[in-house]
C-alpha positions, 0 to 999 in steps of 0.5 A: 490488493495494492499494497504499500509498494504498489502505491508508492510505485503508482505515486513515483510514476505520476507525482512529478508530471501532475505537480503544478497543474491546474484542475480543469474539470472533475467526472465522477462514475459509479459511487466509490466506497465513500462519497467525494465530500464536496461538490466537484465544481469546487475543485475546478481552478485549484492547483496541485501542489505535490503528491504524498503518500500515507500507508496505502492512501495517496494524498494530492495537496491542492492549494486549498485542500487535500484529495485523498485516494485509495486504490481498494481491492483492485484499483489503479490510476492512470495519468496521460495528456489524453484518456479514452472515453471512460468505460464502465469501470472508470469511476474519477477523472481529475482533468488538469492543465497537464493531463487527466488522472483516472481511477480504474477500479472494477469492484469500487472498494476505492475511494477519492475523499475530499478534505479541507486538510489533513487534520480536517475530520474527513481525512482524520478518520481515515488517517489517524489510526495508521501505524508507523511509516516502515520506509520514513525516518519514523519507523522507530525500533524501540517503539516497534518492539514495545508494540510487539511486546504488548500483543498476544496475536500472532506476528503476521496477524500484527503486521497485518493490522496496520496499526503499529507499522503500515502498509506491510501486506500479506506478501511482504509479511511473508517475506520479511519474516522469512528474512527475519527467520520468525514463524508467522505463527509466533505471538508478538509478545514472544518476539525477542529484542534481537528478533524485532531488530531483524524484522525491523530491518527485514521490513525495510529491506523488503518494501524498499526492494518491492518498490525498486521491482515496481511492486508485485503484479499477481492479477491486475496491478499497474503503475500510472504508465501502465507498467506491471510490477516483478517483485513476486519473481523473486519471493523467497516463500510467497506463493512457493508451497511445496517447492524447495526453500531457495535457502535449505532446500526444505519444501515451503509450507502454507497455512491459512491465518486470518483468511489470508495465506501464509507461507514460510519455511519450517527449518529456517522460520523455527521460532 
C-alpha cells in the first residue's frame, strides 16, 4: 500500500507541472471506493491552483473546490502530455491544458472525491480524524507523548492507527521503532518521555529519508514519472527476518501484529 512517503513523492513528481493548468475534460472508468461527488462536466474549465498532501490524501486545489485523491492499496498516478488509450485498470483521467493526470488502480480501493472545500462534509469525513502531520511544524512532541501515555495498545498499532500521527505505515513504523530502540509490542502508556523524544525524531528521520529515496517499491509503486522507490533497500529490520541486525548482529525477529508483519531486533529493542 502506498504510504505517506510514496504519496509525497507522487505529489512532488507532478505538482509543479499541473499547477496553473485548466481542466479540459474528465473520464471515469469503473467505480472506485467512493463516487466522484459531482457531474464530471462541472469540473471542465476550472483551474488547478496547486497540489497539497494531507496524510495519504492528495488535494488538488481548484479555483472552485478541491479534488481529494487516494491511491488505495495498489493505485498510482501518472502525468503526461499524452496518455495511451485507457486500459482496464485506468479509472480516472483528468485532462488539462498541461497534460493528463491518470489514476491506475488494479484493486479499485483508491478514490477521487470532489468537495466544495476542505471543510465541506465530503472532505471533512475523510480528513477530520487524521492525526498530526509528522513532516510538518504541527508534529508537537508534548502532544505526541501525551497521546501515547493515554493508550493501552501496542506502540506499533498506535502508530498505524493514524489518529495520533498520520502516515506512519508498516514499513516506516518498524524502522522508526528500531531507530528509537523501542520494542513494537510495548504498550503506549509505558513509553517514557525520553523514548517518546527518540521516537518523535525517528519518525521524522525515517519518513524524510524515505521521501529522499523515492519511497519504497515492494510490488508496483511508482511516482507520476513512472520511477520506482528504493528506501526498502536500506531498511534496518523490515523484511529481514532471520538476517543479522545491521547494528549488533542478532538475528532480526518477525511477529504478526493485527494482521501485519512486524520486524524488530530483540537486542537493540529490549524495551
